[in-house]
C-alpha positions, 0 to 999 in steps of 0.5 A: 736284096743287095742294098750296098750301093744305097749304103754307100749312097747314104754313108755320103749323104749323111757325112754331107749333112753332118758337114752341112750341119757344122758350117750351119752351126758356126753361121748362127754362132756369129757375132751382130753389128753395132748398127740396129738395122744390120741387126734386125736383117742378121736376126732375120736371116739367122731364123731362116738358117736356123729353120735350115739347120731343122731340116738338115737335122730332120735328113741326118736322122732319117739318113742315120735311120735308114742306116740302122735298117740296112743293118738291122735287114729291115730296110726296103720293107714298108713299115705300114703294110710290111710289103716291100718299097719299090726300087725306084722309090728307093732310089728317089727317096732313099730314106722312104719308110713306107710303100707309095700306097702306104705314103698317101 
């Protein structure tokens, strides 16, 4: 099956996620204000930004893995049962590694 359109979409997502992660890293490395109340709020915000950064990093890994599977010719096959992952599932979750039956 030809996954060139999916590959293009995944590559675009990868670029967007890497840009997002770069922006997050820049936000995390800012200095803190002198006011202790503001510092407390800034530190809480940093925890949220850190969590978003971790999610973004995981998304990058999943997208890169999907691109690697496309290159290897194994994209679209369930890693659990070996059956084809449905087109609708891949369209909804392009980095999916399991078919619907195996993902539950």
